[in-house]
ROTI-26169 format. One record per atom (N, C-alpha, C, O): x, y, z. Coordinates in steps of 0.1 Angstrom, whole numbers, padded with zeros to 4 digits, always signed. Layout:
<sites>
XYZ;...
</sites>
This chain:
<sites>
+0490+1010+0878;+0503+1021+0876;+0513+1010+0865;+0523+1015+0861;+0511+1001+0863;+0519+0998+0848;+0516+1007+0835;+0524+1011+0826;+0502+1007+0836;+0495+1010+0822;+0500+1032+0820;+0502+1038+0809;+0499+1036+0833;+0499+1050+0831;+0512+1048+0826;+0513+1051+0814;+0524+1043+0835;+0537+1046+0829;+0542+1038+0810;+0551+1038+0802;+0529+1031+0811;+0534+1034+0800;+0527+1037+0787;+0529+1030+0776;+0517+1047+0787;+0509+1054+0785;+0519+1067+0784;+0522+1073+0774;+0523+1071+0796;+0538+1087+0796;+0549+1081+0790;+0558+1090+0791;+0555+1071+0785;+0565+1073+0778;+0558+1072+0768;+0561+1082+0761;+0547+1063+0763;+0547+1065+0749;+0542+1082+0745;+0545+1088+0735;+0532+1087+0755;+0533+1101+0752;+0548+1108+0751;+0552+1114+0741;+0556+1105+0764;+0570+1113+0756;+0580+1112+0743;+0589+1120+0738;+0574+1093+0738;+0581+1096+0727;+0580+1103+0716;+0588+1108+0709;+0562+1105+0717;+0556+1115+0706;+0561+1128+0712;+0569+1131+0703;+0562+1138+0720;+0564+1156+0721;+0549+1146+0732;+0550+1138+0742;+0543+1148+0730;+0533+1155+0737;+0532+1156+0756;+0526+1164+0764;+0540+1144+0759;+0542+1149+0772;+0558+1157+0775;+0556+1166+0767;+0561+1158+0777;+0575+1168+0784;+0579+1164+0796;+0573+1162+0807;+0593+1162+0792;+0597+1147+0807;+0602+1166+0812;+0607+1176+0807;+0594+1162+0831;+0598+1166+0839;+0612+1164+0847;+0621+1156+0848;+0608+1178+0852;+0632+1185+0846;+0631+1179+0863;+0632+1189+0871;+0629+1162+0873;+0631+1158+0884;+0631+1144+0880;+0632+1134+0888;+0628+1143+0863;+0628+1127+0860;+0639+1119+0856;+0644+1125+0846;+0644+1108+0859;+0657+1104+0860;+0663+1104+0870;+0671+1094+0871;+0662+1113+0880;+0665+1118+0893;+0665+1104+0902;+0657+1095+0900;+0675+1101+0911;+0674+1093+0917;+0684+1098+0932;+0694+1105+0933;+0679+1093+0941;+0683+1097+0959;+0702+1093+0957;+0709+1085+0952;+0704+1099+0961;+0718+1099+0962;+0720+1087+0973;+0711+1086+0982;+0733+1075+0975;+0732+1065+0983;+0741+1073+0993;+0749+1082+0993;+0736+1065+1002;+0742+1077+1014;+0754+1064+1022;+0751+1052+1024;+0765+1072+1025;+0770+1066+1029;+0773+1052+1038;+0765+1052+1047;+0782+1039+1039;+0776+1040+1052;+0783+1043+1063;+0794+1049+1063;+0776+1040+1076;+0784+1048+1085;+0792+1041+1090;+0790+1029+1091;+0808+1047+1095;+0810+1046+1104;+0812+1033+1114;+0803+1034+1122;+0816+1027+1115;+0811+1013+1129;+0817+1018+1139;+0822+1030+1138;+0819+1012+1149;+0819+1017+1161;+0826+1002+1169;+0818+0994+1173;+0841+0998+1170;+0847+0984+1174;+0850+0990+1187;+0856+1001+1189;+0844+0978+1197;+0842+0983+1210;+0855+0975+1221;+0855+0964+1226;+0862+0984+1221;+0876+0971+1236;+0871+0967+1243;+0858+0968+1245;+0880+0962+1251;+0877+0953+1263;+0870+0956+1275;+0864+0950+1283;+0876+0972+1271;+0870+0978+1286;+0856+0989+1276;+0853+1000+1279;+0853+0985+1270;+0841+0990+1266;+0827+0984+1267;+0816+0988+1269;+0832+0966+1264;+0828+0958+1263;+0823+0956+1279;+0811+0954+1281;+0832+0957+1291;+0831+0955+1308;+0821+0964+1310;+0811+0963+1317;+0825+0976+1300;+0816+0989+1307;+0797+0990+1295;+0786+0994+1291;+0805+0985+1295;+0784+0981+1286;+0779+0969+1298;+0769+0971+1305;+0786+0956+1299;+0776+0948+1309;+0776+0952+1321;+0769+0944+1328;+0779+0958+1325;+0782+0961+1337;+0770+0973+1340;+0764+0972+1351;+0767+0981+1334;+0751+0992+1328;+0740+0982+1330;+0732+0982+1339;+0742+0973+1321;+0729+0966+1308;+0721+0962+1322;+0727+0962+1332;+0714+0960+1321;+0702+0949+1333;+0701+0935+1331;+0704+0933+1319;+0699+0925+1336;+0707+0917+1339;+0699+0902+1327;+0702+0890+1325;+0693+0909+1324;+0678+0901+1312;+0690+0907+1302;+0692+0900+1292;+0695+0916+1303;+0695+0923+1292;+0715+0918+1279;+0721+0916+1269;+0715+0918+1295;+0739+0914+1287;+0734+0901+1287;+0737+0899+1299;+0727+0887+1281;+0731+0880+1277;+0729+0883+1262;+0737+0877+1256;+0722+0889+1257;+0720+0898+1243;+0732+0903+1241;+0737+0898+1231;+0740+0912+1248;+0753+0919+1248;+0764+0907+1242;+0773+0909+1233;+0761+0894+1248;+0778+0886+1245;+0775+0881+1235;+0782+0881+1226;+0762+0874+1235;+0764+0863+1222;+0763+0865+1215;+0764+0857+1206;+0755+0886+1209;+0762+0891+1204;+0778+0900+1198;+0780+0907+1187;+0788+0897+1212;+0797+0899+1201;+0805+0885+1201;+0816+0885+1196;+0801+0872+1206;+0810+0860+1204;+0803+0852+1192;+0804+0841+1187;+0795+0862+1188;+0787+0855+1172;+0784+0858+1168;+0780+0850+1160;+0782+0873+1166;+0782+0882+1153;+0772+0883+1149;+0771+0890+1139;+0754+0875+1155;+0738+0872+1150;+0737+0892+1148;+0744+0901+1151;+0728+0890+1144;+0724+0907+1137;+0704+0902+1147;+0697+0892+1148;+0702+0918+1152;+0694+0914+1165;+0685+0912+1159;+0675+0908+1166;+0681+0913+1145;+0670+0901+1148;+0674+0884+1149;+0672+0877+1159;+0679+0881+1139;+0684+0866+1146;+0686+0864+1155;+0688+0852+1159;+0687+0875+1162;+0691+0874+1184;+0674+0868+1182;+0670+0857+1187;+0667+0874+1178;+0651+0879+1182;+0652+0870+1182;+0649+0863+1192;+0656+0865+1171;+0641+0850+1166;+0647+0835+1170;+0642+0825+1167;+0658+0836+1175;+0671+0820+1177;+0668+0809+1190;+0674+0808+1201;+0660+0803+1185;+0654+0792+1189;+0669+0780+1199;+0679+0776+1194;+0664+0778+1211;+0666+0773+1222;+0681+0760+1213;+0693+0761+1215;+0674+0752+1203;+0670+0743+1199;+0685+0747+1191;+0694+0738+1191;+0687+0759+1183;+0700+0766+1175;+0712+0763+1184;+0720+0772+1183;+0716+0756+1190;+0725+0761+1198;+0734+0740+1200;+0729+0734+1209;+0737+0738+1198;+0739+0723+1195;+0754+0717+1199;+0764+0715+1191;+0754+0716+1211;+0764+0716+1230;+0775+0706+1223;+0786+0710+1223;+0772+0690+1217;+0775+0684+1208;+0789+0687+1196;+0799+0681+1198;+0786+0694+1188;+0787+0703+1178;+0800+0713+1181;+0811+0714+1176;+0791+0720+1196;+0797+0733+1202;+0803+0739+1189;+0814+0739+1184;+0784+0745+1184;+0784+0759+1179;+0771+0762+1177;+0762+0759+1185;+0770+0766+1168;+0755+0778+1174;+0743+0778+1150;+0750+0784+1142;+0736+0775+1148;+0736+0772+1136;+0719+0781+1130;+0709+0779+1138;+0718+0787+1121;+0702+0795+1122;+0706+0805+1111;+0716+0812+1107;+0692+0800+1107;+0693+0811+1089;+0686+0826+1086;+0675+0830+1085;+0701+0835+1086;+0699+0849+1086;+0684+0855+1081;+0675+0854+1073;+0689+0861+1091;+0676+0874+1083;+0673+0878+1071;+0664+0877+1062;+0686+0883+1072;+0687+0891+1055;+0683+0882+1047;+0671+0883+1044;+0690+0872+1040;+0692+0861+1027;+0685+0848+1025;+0683+0842+1014;+0677+0840+1044;+0675+0833+1042;+0681+0820+1047;+0674+0811+1052;+0701+0820+1045;+0706+0808+1044;+0714+0806+1061;+0714+0812+1072;+0721+0793+1056;+0724+0793+1071;+0733+0790+1067;+0738+0789+1055;+0740+0790+1085;+0747+0796+1088;+0754+0790+1099;+0747+0787+1109;+0767+0788+1101;+0769+0779+1107;+0775+0783+1119;+0786+0778+1117;+0777+0791+1135;+0794+0798+1135;+0798+0788+1152;+0792+0788+1163;+0807+0782+1148;+0812+0776+1160;+0814+0785+1183;+0811+0794+1191;+0818+0778+1182;+0806+0781+1199;+0826+0778+1206;+0831+0767+1205;+0833+0789+1213;+0839+0780+1224;+0829+0779+1238;+0819+0782+1243;+0842+0770+1239;+0835+0756+1257;+0833+0774+1267;+0823+0773+1275;+0837+0784+1268;+0831+0790+1280;+0817+0797+1274;+0808+0803+1281;+0818+0795+1258;+0806+0809+1258;+0790+0798+1265;+0779+0799+1271;+0798+0787+1260;+0792+0772+1263;+0783+0768+1281;+0773+0762+1285;+0791+0774+1287;+0789+0772+1299;+0778+0784+1309;+0771+0783+1319;+0783+0796+1297;+0771+0810+1305;+0759+0801+1295;+0752+0796+1304;+0754+0797+1284;+0745+0795+1273;+0739+0781+1281;+0727+0781+1281;+0743+0774+1286;+0735+0762+1286;+0720+0764+1303;+0709+0759+1302;+0727+0772+1314;+0712+0775+1320;+0697+0783+1306;+0685+0781+1306;+0704+0791+1297;+0687+0793+1290;+0687+0790+1284;+0678+0795+1277;+0699+0775+1278;+0683+0765+1265;+0682+0753+1270;+0689+0744+1266;+0671+0751+1283;+0663+0742+1287;+0655+0744+1288;+0647+0750+1295;+0655+0734+1275;+0633+0735+1281;+0631+0742+1264;+0641+0746+1259;+0620+0742+1258;+0623+0744+1242;+0620+0760+1244;+0619+0767+1254;+0620+0764+1229;+0610+0781+1225;+0625+0791+1218;+0633+0788+1209;+0625+0801+1227;+0635+0810+1225;+0641+0813+1227;+0634+0819+1235;+0651+0819+1228;+0666+0815+1233;+0665+0824+1244;+0665+0819+1255;+0663+0844+1243;+0656+0848+1245;+0652+0855+1246;+0654+0866+1241;+0637+0849+1258;+0624+0855+1254;+0622+0867+1265;+0627+0872+1275;+0613+0866+1256;+0604+0880+1269;+0594+0875+1281;+0596+0863+1281;+0587+0878+1289;+0584+0871+1305;+0576+0865+1301;+0572+0858+1311;+0565+0862+1287;+0555+0852+1281;+0563+0842+1265;+0560+0842+1253;+0572+0837+1271;+0580+0835+1260;+0585+0839+1250;+0597+0836+1247;+0579+0845+1242;+0574+0852+1229;+0596+0862+1233;+0604+0862+1242;+0592+0868+1215;+0598+0869+1212;+0601+0879+1220;+0597+0876+1231;+0609+0892+1220;+0615+0909+1225;+0609+0908+1217;+0610+0899+1209;+0600+0924+1217;+0598+0931+1208;+0608+0944+1203;+0613+0953+1210;+0609+0943+1185;+0621+0952+1184;+0632+0967+1195;+0643+0969+1199;+0616+0974+1193;+0615+0986+1203;+0623+0983+1217;+0630+0991+1223;+0622+0970+1220;+0632+0971+1239;+0641+0967+1242;+0647+0968+1252;+0644+0961+1229;+0662+0960+1224;+0668+0972+1220;+0679+0977+1222;+0656+0976+1213;+0664+0994+1214;+0663+0999+1228;+0673+1003+1234;+0655+0999+1232;+0651+1009+1245;+0666+1002+1251;+0676+1008+1250;+0665+0993+1255;+0678+0979+1267;+0690+0987+1263;+0698+0991+1271;+0693+0988+1249;+0705+0991+1250;+0706+1008+1246;+0717+1012+1245;+0699+1014+1244;+0707+1026+1247;+0703+1029+1267;+0704+1040+1273;+0701+1022+1270;+0697+1030+1287;+0708+1020+1293;+0709+1018+1305;+0716+1014+1280;+0729+1008+1288;+0739+1015+1284;+0745+1017+1295;+0745+1023+1272;+0748+1030+1268;+0754+1044+1275;+0765+1049+1276;+0738+1049+1281;+0739+1064+1285;+0743+1057+1303;+0753+1061+1309;+0735+1047+1308;+0747+1043+1321;+0762+1042+1320;+0769+1041+1330;+0768+1042+1304;+0783+1033+1305;+0786+1045+1302;+0798+1046+1298;+0776+1058+1301;+0791+1071+1294;+0789+1070+1282;+0788+1081+1278;+0788+1059+1269;+0791+1057+1261;+0787+1063+1243;+0790+1052+1237;+0785+1069+1236;+0781+1079+1228;+0781+1073+1210;+0792+1070+1205;+0774+1072+1206;+0776+1067+1190;+0772+1051+1185;+0772+1045+1174;+0767+1046+1198;+0775+1026+1191;+0764+1026+1190;+0756+1034+1196;+0760+1015+1181;+0756+1009+1180;+0749+0991+1185;+0751+0987+1197;+0740+0985+1175;+0736+0978+1189;+0743+0965+1175;+0749+0955+1177;+0739+0970+1163;+0749+0960+1149;+0767+0965+1151;+0777+0959+1147;+0767+0974+1156;+0787+0976+1159;+0784+0958+1167;+0785+0949+1158;+0782+0954+1177;+0786+0942+1185;+0792+0934+1170;+0803+0928+1171;+0783+0934+1156;+0789+0923+1147;+0797+0929+1141;+0802+0924+1131;+0802+0942+1144;+0816+0946+1136;+0826+0940+1148;+0834+0930+1146;+0826+0944+1158;+0835+0938+1160;+0838+0923+1166;+0849+0918+1167;+0828+0917+1169;+0832+0903+1165;+0842+0901+1156;+0853+0897+1159;+0836+0908+1138;+0837+0906+1131;+0853+0906+1128;+0860+0898+1120;+0858+0919+1137;+0871+0930+1135;+0877+0919+1145;+0886+0916+1138;+0879+0912+1157;+0881+0896+1163;+0888+0890+1154;+0900+0891+1151;+0877+0881+1147;+0874+0867+1147;+0883+0874+1137;+0889+0863+1138;+0889+0880+1129;+0893+0883+1116;+0909+0888+1123;+0916+0888+1114;+0914+0890+1132;+0925+0895+1135;+0929+0881+1145;+0940+0877+1145;+0917+0873+1152;+0923+0859+1157;+0932+0848+1151;+0941+0841+1154;+0921+0851+1136;+0925+0840+1127;+0933+0840+1114;+0933+0833+1105;+0944+0859+1120;+0957+0861+1109;+0946+0860+1099;+0943+0850+1093;+0938+0874+1097;+0936+0875+1076;+0930+0864+1071;+0931+0863+1059;+0925+0856+1078;+0917+0846+1065;+0906+0851+1064;+0901+0856+1074;+0903+0852+1059;+0891+0864+1054;+0877+0855+1050;+0866+0859+1052;+0881+0836+1043;+0872+0829+1045;+0864+0818+1056;+0858+0807+1056;+0870+0829+1065;+0866+0822+1078;+0858+0833+1082;+0847+0834+1086;+0866+0841+1081;+0852+0856+1092;+0838+0856+1082;+0828+0859+1087;+0839+0852+1065;+0832+0857+1060;+0819+0841+1059;+0808+0844+1054;+0820+0831+1062;+0818+0819+1066;+0812+0827+1083;+0802+0835+1081;+0815+0826+1094;+0811+0825+1102;+0803+0839+1097;+0792+0837+1095;+0807+0855+1093;+0794+0865+1090;+0777+0855+1087;+0766+0854+1093;+0782+0850+1080;+0771+0848+1066;+0774+0851+1049;+0767+0847+1039;+0786+0860+1050;+0787+0864+1033;+0786+0859+1026;+0787+0847+1031;+0783+0857+1013;+0790+0842+0995;+0802+0851+0994;+0803+0863+0995;+0814+0838+0991;+0827+0840+0986;+0821+0852+0970;+0809+0856+0971;+0826+0855+0960;+0840+0858+0970;+0847+0868+0983;+0857+0875+0982;+0838+0866+0997;+0834+0875+1006;+0838+0889+1003;+0845+0894+1012;+0835+0898+0992;+0840+0913+0990;+0833+0921+1004;+0839+0930+1010;+0822+0916+1006;+0814+0928+1020;+0829+0921+1031;+0837+0930+1035;+0831+0908+1035;+0845+0906+1046;+0857+0914+1044;+0863+0920+1053;+0859+0915+1031;+0876+0931+1038;+0878+0938+1039;+0888+0945+1038;+0859+0940+1046;+0862+0952+1057;+0870+0950+1070;+0876+0957+1078;+0869+0939+1068;+0873+0938+1084;+0889+0931+1083;+0893+0926+1093;+0899+0930+1071;+0910+0935+1073;+0916+0948+1083;+0924+0944+1092;+0913+0960+1082;+0917+0965+1087;+0928+0959+1102;+0940+0961+1106;+0916+0949+1106;+0922+0945+1118;+0940+0947+1120;+0946+0956+1125;+0943+0938+1114;+0953+0932+1107;+0959+0950+1098;+0955+0957+1089;+0963+0949+1102;+0971+0971+1101;+0971+0973+1114;+0981+0976+1120;+0956+0971+1122;+0959+0976+1137;+0971+0968+1141;+0982+0974+1142;+0969+0954+1144;+0981+0948+1155;+0985+0944+1147;+0984+0931+1147;+0994+0954+1131;+1008+0952+1129;+1017+0964+1136;+1028+0964+1141;+1002+0979+1132;+1006+0989+1146;+1017+0986+1153;+1029+0986+1152;+1001+0981+1164;+1005+0974+1182;+1023+0966+1181;+1033+0971+1186;+1022+0953+1174;+1035+0946+1170;+1042+0960+1174;+1046+0963+1185;+1043+0971+1161;+1050+0980+1159;+1061+0992+1169;+1072+0998+1167;+1049+0992+1181;+1045+1002+1190;+1056+0994+1202;+1066+1000+1207;+1053+0980+1205;+1055+0971+1211;+1075+0968+1213;+1082+0964+1222;+1079+0972+1200;+1094+0969+1202;+1094+0983+1205;+1094+0980+1217;+1093+0993+1206;+1103+1005+1212;+1096+1002+1230;+1093+1011+1236;+1095+0991+1234;+1088+0984+1251;+1101+0985+1255;+1111+0982+1247;+1102+0989+1272;+1127+0989+1273;+1124+0974+1266;+1113+0969+1262;+1137+0969+1266;+1142+0951+1268;+1140+0945+1255;+1139+0934+1252;+1138+0960+1246;+1136+0954+1231;+1144+0961+1214;+1142+0961+1202;+1155+0970+1226;+1162+0980+1218;+1171+0973+1214;+1170+0961+1219;+1182+0976+1206;+1189+0966+1207;+1199+0972+1214;+1199+0984+1217;+1209+0959+1219;+1214+0956+1230;+1231+0955+1228;+1237+0949+1220;+1234+0962+1235;+1256+0965+1238;+1263+0954+1235;+1254+0945+1232;+1270+0950+1234;+1277+0940+1232;+1295+0945+1235;+1301+0956+1232;+1300+0936+1239;+1313+0939+1242;+1320+0936+1232;+1313+0929+1225;+1334+0937+1225;+1338+0937+1217;+1344+0918+1216;+1347+0909+1224;+1344+0919+1205;+1346+0906+1197;+1357+0898+1194;+1358+0895+1182;+1368+0894+1205;+1385+0887+1202;+1380+0878+1187;+1371+0871+1183;+1393+0886+1183;+1398+0875+1171;+1397+0863+1171;+1407+0859+1177;+1392+0854+1167;+1392+0845+1164;+1405+0834+1162;+1412+0834+1152;+1405+0824+1174;+1421+0821+1171;+1427+0808+1158;+1439+0805+1156;
</sites>
């Protein structure tokens, strides 16, 4: 293959081979699809609609931001109860990342961590095949009456919520997602602060937040 390309290059330079009209053409890069941020109501609806054995997948995706592939291969030993964290090697980069876990999450995780092996195994102790994860996700969405939501949107939802909770601490969010400095990929989640500011401003319109009527102020003696 390399020898053929070299021969073609030499032939074109010598004028023996004319360039094809498609030479140098590159497929246009697809724009990244807009992601869907789940509301608390969406979360409750999907969890209720999902089969019981799939609910831990959804909950863990929302509180850790782990990718589908990382959840599939996540081992029970990755949950560190003494340090209240999960430590996992990223499927995309191979780098390790550590994500703190809340006490509430640790409570419902504990029954899943008895013994060794995978945290979310199938009936034979093996990782779920990807097609089954996709199937259960699609089935839960259909039962919940939701469309256009991907499993990966659980990660986007986690990042957006964390950005708002941390008041825009980009390095904190970036480290939890496994991004590298200068966290360019993390910057997309700053929109959460804009939404939070708008909600705060709208809150000023609630009864009791308007200007108060005051009586006349007497002169000081």
